[in-house]
N, C-alpha and C positions, 0 to 999 in steps of 0.2 A: 932276885925277888924275895921279899920276906914280908910274912903276915904275921901280925901278933894279936893276941886277945881273941876272944871267941863269942863274946857277947852278941855282936851283930849278926852272926851266923846262925843264931838260934830264933831268929824273929822273922816275920813276914812283914813287907812295907808296902803301903799304897804308892809311894812314890819316892825318888831320889832327888836330892837337892845339891847342886854342886856349885862351890866356890870355882873361880876361874884360875887367876895367877896362882901358880905354884900347886895347884890342884889337878887341873886340866891341861896347863901349859906351863912352860917355863920362860918366864919374861925376864927374870931377876938382872940379867945384863942390860938390857935394855931399860928397865926401869932406872936402874942405878947410875946409869950414864946421865940420863936427863936429870935425876934427882941430886945429883953431884955437881952439875952446873948450877942448879938452884941453890943449893947449900952454900957454895962458894959465894956466888952473887950476894947472899945476904949474912956472911960472915960467922956461919955455923960450922962447927968441927965435923967434917965429912963422916969419917967413920962411924961415929957414935950416932950422928943423924941417920944415917941409912939402916941402922938396927930398927929404926922406929916406924919405917915408912909401910911396911907390908902387911896387906890385908884391910887396910883401913882406905876410906876416900880421901882423895888428896886436899879437899877443902878441909877435912878434919886433921889431917897431919899439918897443914898450915895453920889453922887455928889454934892449934895446941902450942905453937911456938910463940904466940902472943908477941909478935914482931912490931915495933912501933912504925905507924905510918903505911902498914902494909894491908892491903885488901884481899883477903882470903879468896873471894871469887874471882877476882883479876888473875891472881897468881895461879889458882887452880886451872883455869882455863889456860894459861900458858903451860901448864904442865902438861895438859890434856893433849893439846896440839903438838907439843913436843914429842910426846910418847905415841901419838898417831902416826908421826913424821919417822919413827925409828922403832922399826920391829925387826931388825937385824938380829939373827940368833934365837927368834921367839920359835920355839918348836913345842910339840906335844909331848905331854908327859908318856913315857914309854907304856904302851897298850892301851893309851886313853880312847883313841879314835876307834878301834875295834870294839872294846867295851860299850861306850856309848851307841855305837851303831847297834848293838845288840838290844838295847833298851827300847821298848814302845815309845813312841812319841808323845804320847798323852800321861807319860808316868815319870818325866824327869823335867827339871828346869834348871836354868843358869840363874845362881845369885851372887851378883860380883859388886865390888865396891868401885869398879871401874865405870866411867860413863859410858851410855851406849855405844856412841861412835867408836870409841877406844875399843871396847870389848869386842864389837863386830871386826874391826881391823886386826886384832891380835887373833882370833879365832880363824879369821882368813889365812894369816901368816902360817898357824900352827896346822892348817888342813882339818880343821873342825867343823862342820856343819852347825850352824847357829839352831839353838832348838827353838820350838813354837813359843815357849814360855821363857821370859828373860826378866830377871829384876837387875836394874842397875842403879849407879849412883843418884840419878835423877829421881828415882821413885820412892825415895825414902827421905824423911826430914833429917832422921838421925841416922848415922853408918854404924856398922859393927865397932864394938860389940853390943849394940843395941839389938835385940832380936827381931826388929820390925821387918827387915828385910827377908828373913827365912820364913816368917808367919806370912808375908804377903806372897812370897813364891808358892806355898802351900796352898794359900787361897784361890790364886790363879789357877791352879791344877785342880781345884774343886776338892780338896782332902785336907783333913786336919794335920796341922804340922806335926802333932805327936804321932801320927803314922808314917812319918818320913824318915829317912835316913839322909843325914847331911854329910858330905864329903868336905872336908877342910884341910887347910895346912898350917894356918897361922894362927897365934894365940887369940887375938881379937875375933876371928872369924868361929873357932872352935866355941868361945865364950858366948858369942851369940847364938850358936845351935844349941847350946846347954840351956841358955836362958829361954829360947822359944820351946824347950821340951822335947826336942827330937833327941834321937841317936846320933852319935857321931862317929864316924871313920876318918881317922887322921892320915892324910897323904904325905910321906916323908921324903919324896923323891928329891926335892930340892933343898932339905935341911943339911946345913953344916955341920951340925952337933946333933947328938940324940936329944930327943924331946921326952921328958918325963911326963906320961898321961895315963889316964886310967882307962882311956877309949881303946878300942881295936885299932890297928895301923897297917898300912901298907906302903912299899917303897915304889910302887907301880901298879899297873893293872894287867900285866901280861899273864898272871897266872888265876886272875880273877874272873868268876862268870856269875852270871845271872840266870835265875830261871823263874818261872810264873807258876805258881800252883793253881788249881782249879777255880778257885775263887778270883783269880787274877792278879793275885799279891805277888810281889817280887820277893825273891830271896838269893843270897849269895852262896856261892861254894867256892872254896879253896881249890883251884884247879879248873882249866878249860874245860867246860861241858862237850 
């Protein structure tokens, strides 16, 4: 377990907003199995293409390819159904379940680029109870790095997004959190190479704990309380 950066440990937050894939659970193997099939079927160079898929909505990833004769909505639905059917190897990020269970239900939300049905399937596979508030692919017109998803997550919790801490792993999600005006904690558990970032970072949640002050605000500690 490593924790880098101290900025977020000096602030109190109204709520936490979590990305899902790569942040709360590891679904890389399953996602890359499905996307590899899709890429091969459409004549794409698989390794280069897979580097572009993480953190974004399927429909946005497909639209970016600008493939002639391809309907992004139809293809995104195929991707979603294939990913729902393949959750082999989907597991929680170390310490994530315990950390989430320590949070008040009304003070955290899931903000994911996955469709709702897929999000629920992966959470179940990873042993993570779904939160009361979820923002999924269907809830926004434009996905990450657009900040709308995080702004909506905060609004549904009834707090300003600037008073939230965003947990993210992927560049597009980090940019979305930044654009929303929130602080960002980068989760590096699934990274294959170091990420250069100005944000605080953790490689898991085992030694991260959260406390509430007298006003009900959340703050982090390095070490289990």
